[in-house]
N, C-alpha and C positions, 0 to 999 in steps of 0.2 A: 519544614516538612517537604520531603522530596523522594522521588524514586529514581533508581538508576535505569537509564534507557540505553539499550544496545541494539543496533540494527546491523545485521550481518548479511552480506550477499555471497554468492559463490566465490567471489574474488577477493573480498576485503571486509574489514569491519568499517562500515560506512558512517556510523554514528555511535558515539560512546560518551554520554554526558548525563548529568542529573537534570531532572525536570520536576516542576511542581504539579503539572497536569499534562496528559497526553490524550489526544483523540485520534483514533485510527480506524480504517475500514475493516471491520470484521466480516466473517462469512455471512452473517445474518443482518448486517447493518453496522452503523457507526458504533464504536465502543469508546468508553472513556476509562482512563486509568489515573488513580490518585493513590497516594501512600495509604496503606492499610487495606488495599483491595483484596478480595478473596482470591485464592489460587484458581487459575483458569488456564486451559490449553485450548486454543481454537485456531481455525484457519483464518488467514487474512486474504482480502481481495485487493486487486489493484485500486489505488486511490490515493488521496492526500492524507498524510499524517501531519497533525499539528502538535507541536511541542512547545509548551509554555515553561519558561524558566527565568532566572534572574538576568539572562541574556536577551530576553524578549520573546516574541512569538516567532517560531521558525516553521516553515511549511516545506514538505518534501513529497515527491511522488514515490510510492513504493509499489512493487509488483506483488504477485500472489505469493503466499508462503504460510508460515506458522507463527503464532504469537503465544508466548508463555508469560503469564502475568502472575505476580504474587504480591505480598504486602510491601515489598521493598524494591521490586525491579520489574521491568518489562523488557523481554528479549524478542526480537522479530528476526526470523530467518526468511528472507525474501529473495526473489529472483531478480529484483531491479530496485535501484535507488537513484533518484535524480532530484536536483533542486528544481523547484517550481519555476524559478526565473529562467532556467535554461530551456524550457519547453517552447518550441516553435509552434504557435497555435495554428498557423495556416497549414503547416505540414501535418499536424495532429488531426485537423479536420479532414484533410485529404485521405489520410490513413484510415480514419473512421469510416468514410464513405466506401473506400475500397474493401475494408473488412466486412462491413454490413452487406455489401453486394456479394462477396464470397460466401458469407453465411447463408444468404438467401438461396444460393446454388448448392449448398452442402446439406445432405440429408442427415438426420440424427444418427442413423446407423453407419454412416461413413466414418472410417477410422480417423479422418482429419477433423471431424466435427468439433471435438473439445478444443483442439488447437485453435480453430477459427473463433470459437466462442471466447477463448482467452484473449485472442488478438483484438476482438471487438471491445471487451471489457477494458483492456489496457488503453486502446485508442480513445475510448469514451472518457476514461480517467484523465488522460492528458488534455483533452478538450475542456473538461470541467475544472481542471486544476487552476 
């Protein structure tokens, strides 16, 4: 029993393999995908995707995007894909502090507000990965 998992960034197909189970950060929280899942289209948030397969458990950091899930496949179109092992935790913590400080100075009506919120979410995901 498996589902086809494809993760695509603006530059490349970052991941394309079969999995027995996938857990990924959906817009409203963690989501799980198994073979036979009902059809679903949702937003994804920055965070760790965990892919279980006969190759073991793999963990990657993904950025925001879209997830399309059905009974046989999961496709993620995301703006970022990194291996968890490549994350520099010290740099991630510094980025989170800077992003949170910028957010505290940015009003919700400011045109940069959503950009800064996205920056905070991605920095937090890197720290927590």
